[in-house]
C-alpha positions as CSV (number, residue, x, y, z in Angstrom):
1,M,0.0,0.0,0.0
2,S,1.4,3.4,-0.9
3,N,1.5,6.3,1.5
4,R,-0.2,8.6,-1.1
5,A,-2.5,10.9,0.8
6,V,-6.2,10.9,0.0
7,L,-7.7,14.0,-1.6
8,E,-11.5,14.3,-1.4
9,V,-13.2,17.2,-3.3
10,I,-16.8,18.4,-2.9
11,A,-18.7,18.1,-6.2
12,L,-22.1,19.6,-6.9
13,D,-22.6,18.3,-10.4
14,E,-20.9,16.3,-13.1
15,E,-18.9,19.2,-14.4
16,D,-17.3,19.5,-10.9
17,A,-16.8,15.8,-10.7
18,V,-15.0,15.6,-14.0
19,A,-12.8,18.6,-13.2
20,A,-11.9,17.1,-9.7
21,Q,-11.0,13.7,-11.1
22,T,-9.0,15.4,-13.9
23,G,-7.1,17.3,-11.3
24,G,-6.2,14.2,-9.3
25,A,-9.0,13.8,-6.7
26,D,-9.2,10.3,-5.2
27,R,-12.8,10.6,-4.0
28,L,-15.7,13.0,-4.2
29,E,-18.2,14.2,-1.6
30,L,-21.5,14.7,-3.3
31,V,-23.8,17.5,-2.0
32,T,-26.2,20.1,-3.1
33,D,-27.1,23.5,-1.7
34,M,-23.8,24.8,-0.2
35,A,-25.7,27.7,1.3
36,A,-26.9,25.2,3.8
37,D,-23.4,23.7,4.1
38,G,-24.2,20.7,1.8
39,L,-27.4,18.7,1.6
40,T,-28.3,15.3,0.0
41,P,-28.1,15.5,-3.8
42,S,-31.0,14.3,-6.0
43,L,-31.1,10.8,-7.5
44,V,-30.7,12.4,-11.0
45,G,-27.7,14.3,-9.8
46,F,-26.1,11.3,-8.3
47,A,-26.7,9.2,-11.4
48,A,-25.2,11.9,-13.7
49,I,-22.0,12.1,-11.6
50,R,-21.7,8.3,-11.2
51,A,-21.9,8.1,-15.0
52,A,-19.3,10.9,-15.5
53,V,-16.4,9.7,-13.3
54,D,-15.0,6.4,-12.0
55,I,-13.6,7.4,-8.6
56,P,-15.4,6.7,-5.4
57,L,-18.3,8.9,-4.4
58,R,-19.4,9.6,-0.8
59,V,-23.0,10.9,-0.8
60,M,-24.2,13.3,1.9
61,L,-27.2,12.3,3.9
62,R,-28.5,15.6,5.3
63,L,-31.8,17.2,4.5
64,T,-31.7,20.4,6.6
65,D,-29.1,23.0,7.7
66,G,-27.5,22.2,11.0
67,F,-26.7,18.9,12.7
68,A,-30.1,17.8,13.9
69,A,-31.8,14.9,12.2
70,G,-35.2,16.5,12.5
71,G,-36.9,14.0,14.9
72,P,-38.8,10.9,13.8
73,R,-40.2,12.5,10.6
74,G,-36.8,13.8,9.6
75,I,-35.2,10.4,10.2
76,D,-37.9,8.7,8.2
77,A,-37.2,11.1,5.3
78,L,-33.4,10.5,5.5
79,V,-34.0,6.7,5.6
80,G,-36.1,7.0,2.5
81,R,-33.5,9.0,0.6
82,A,-30.8,6.6,1.7
83,L,-32.7,3.6,0.4
84,E,-33.3,5.3,-2.9
85,L,-29.6,6.2,-3.3
86,R,-28.5,2.7,-2.2
87,A,-30.8,1.2,-4.9
88,A,-29.4,3.6,-7.5
89,G,-25.9,2.3,-6.8
90,A,-24.5,4.7,-4.1
91,D,-22.1,2.7,-1.9
92,E,-20.4,5.3,0.3
93,F,-22.0,8.0,2.4
94,V,-21.4,11.0,4.7
95,L,-23.6,11.6,7.7
96,G,-23.6,12.9,11.3
97,F,-26.2,14.0,13.7
98,L,-26.2,15.5,17.2
99,T,-28.9,15.9,19.9
100,P,-29.6,19.5,21.1
101,D,-27.1,19.0,23.9
102,G,-24.3,18.0,21.6
103,E,-24.4,14.2,22.1
104,P,-24.3,11.9,19.1
105,D,-27.9,11.2,17.9
106,L,-27.5,7.4,17.9
107,V,-31.2,6.9,17.0
108,A,-30.7,8.7,13.7
109,V,-27.3,7.3,13.0
110,E,-28.3,3.7,13.7
111,R,-31.5,3.9,11.7
112,L,-29.5,5.1,8.7
113,I,-26.7,2.7,8.8
114,A,-29.2,-0.2,9.1
115,V,-30.4,0.7,5.6
116,L,-26.9,1.5,4.3
117,D,-26.4,-2.3,4.5
118,G,-22.6,-2.4,5.1
119,A,-21.7,0.6,3.0
120,R,-18.7,2.6,4.2
121,W,-19.4,6.1,5.6
122,T,-17.9,9.2,7.0
123,F,-19.1,10.9,10.2
124,H,-18.7,14.5,9.2
125,R,-18.0,17.8,11.0
126,A,-20.7,17.4,13.5
127,I,-17.9,16.0,15.6
128,D,-16.5,19.5,15.7
129,R,-19.7,20.7,17.5
130,A,-19.9,17.7,19.8
131,A,-20.0,18.3,23.6
132,D,-17.4,15.5,24.0
133,R,-15.3,14.5,21.0
134,D,-13.7,11.5,22.8
135,G,-17.0,10.3,24.1
136,L,-18.6,10.6,20.7
137,R,-15.9,8.6,19.1
138,K,-16.2,5.8,21.7
139,R,-19.9,5.7,21.4
140,L,-19.7,5.3,17.6
141,A,-16.6,3.0,17.6
142,D,-18.4,-0.3,16.9
143,L,-20.9,1.0,14.3
144,P,-20.6,-1.0,11.0
145,G,-19.1,0.9,8.0
146,L,-17.7,3.9,9.9
147,D,-14.2,4.4,8.5
148,T,-13.7,8.2,8.4
149,Y,-14.1,11.3,10.5
150,L,-14.3,14.6,8.5
151,T,-13.0,17.1,11.0
152,A,-11.1,20.4,11.3
153,G,-10.4,19.7,14.9
154,A,-12.4,22.7,16.0
155,A,-15.8,24.2,15.0
156,T,-14.0,27.3,13.8
157,G,-11.7,25.5,11.4
158,V,-8.3,24.0,11.0
159,D,-6.3,27.0,12.3
160,D,-7.9,26.4,15.7
161,G,-8.0,22.7,15.5
162,L,-4.4,21.8,14.7
163,A,-3.5,20.6,18.2
164,T,-6.6,18.5,18.4
165,L,-6.0,16.9,15.0
166,K,-2.4,16.0,15.9
167,A,-3.4,14.6,19.3
168,E,-6.1,12.5,17.8
169,T,-3.8,11.2,15.1
170,A,-1.3,10.2,17.8
171,R,-4.1,7.9,19.3
172,A,-4.7,6.1,16.0
173,G,-5.7,2.5,16.6
174,E,-7.1,3.1,20.1
175,P,-10.8,2.3,20.7
176,G,-12.7,5.0,19.0
177,Y,-9.7,6.1,17.0
178,E,-9.5,3.4,14.3
179,A,-11.3,5.5,11.6
180,Q,-9.2,7.7,9.3
181,I,-9.1,11.4,10.0
182,L,-10.1,13.4,6.9
183,V,-9.0,17.0,7.5
184,G,-11.4,19.6,6.2
185,G,-12.8,23.0,7.2
186,G,-10.7,26.1,6.5
187,L,-7.9,23.9,5.2
188,R,-5.1,25.8,3.3
189,L,-2.1,24.6,1.4
190,D,0.2,26.0,4.0
191,H,-1.3,23.7,6.6
192,L,-0.3,20.6,4.7
193,P,3.4,20.2,5.6
194,G,2.7,20.2,9.3
195,L,-0.3,18.0,9.1
196,R,1.5,15.5,6.9
197,A,4.5,15.5,9.3
198,S,2.1,14.6,12.1
199,G,0.9,11.5,10.2
200,L,-2.4,12.9,8.7
201,D,-3.0,11.4,5.3
202,A,-6.5,12.4,4.1
203,F,-7.7,15.9,3.1
204,H,-11.0,17.4,2.0
205,I,-11.5,20.6,0.1
206,G,-14.5,22.5,-1.1
207,G,-14.0,26.2,-1.6
208,A,-10.2,25.7,-2.2
209,A,-11.1,23.8,-5.4
210,R,-13.1,26.8,-6.6
211,P,-10.9,29.9,-7.0
212,Q,-13.9,31.8,-8.4
213,G,-16.2,30.9,-5.6
214,W,-19.1,28.6,-5.1
215,A,-21.0,30.0,-8.1
216,A,-18.3,28.7,-10.4
217,P,-17.3,25.1,-11.0
218,V,-14.4,23.2,-9.6
219,S,-11.1,24.1,-11.2
220,A,-9.0,21.1,-12.3
221,D,-5.9,23.3,-12.0
222,A,-6.8,24.2,-8.4
223,V,-7.3,20.5,-7.6
224,R,-4.0,19.6,-9.3
225,T,-2.2,22.2,-7.1
226,W,-3.4,20.3,-4.0
227,R,-2.6,16.9,-5.5
228,E,1.0,18.1,-6.3
229,A,1.4,19.6,-2.8
230,L,0.2,16.3,-1.2
231,D,2.5,14.2,-3.4
232,A,5.6,16.4,-2.9
């Protein structure tokens, strides 16, 4: 196995997806509506991207802004969307829900992973809003399919989370710390040397892949700059 770092890029449509793959992305996170920080894409959108690229796709399961699942009705709606996406061929997902007091919403998470049927998934930046990061990790540790945490180390972004990211990386393999850390949230190129030196090996970009902003598509050149920095 090589020590090549994983580069995941947010894609909103097939144009983004093709540009990201061309630039060297290893995986895409599929979302819609970045004004709400990324919601579940449509089945049509998923199918178009799946047909356009051949790298792995992680599909967001999130129907409203924030980190609440939306109670029983919200969870039912999420389960319905997950079943549709799974039937359409989606085989990797991104999810994460908290209760109002910042605990992991195990009811929502367990309902969803039951229908994901063994698919691999990322617990996203809800961890950065958790009341107790270590407690959250230990409570999720034995859930099937969980292989990644998308985290900046802090709710405010990587600048404030560097010490946490490095400390959690040092615990790799301990109970609750088996999943790969995927660094994202205010990540910049100048963070990479220090993060790589600490042993971090997976990185997630959204806005950094779009020099013209979210209204413009992913730039293959911008993604390539990140790929080259990670491979240096």
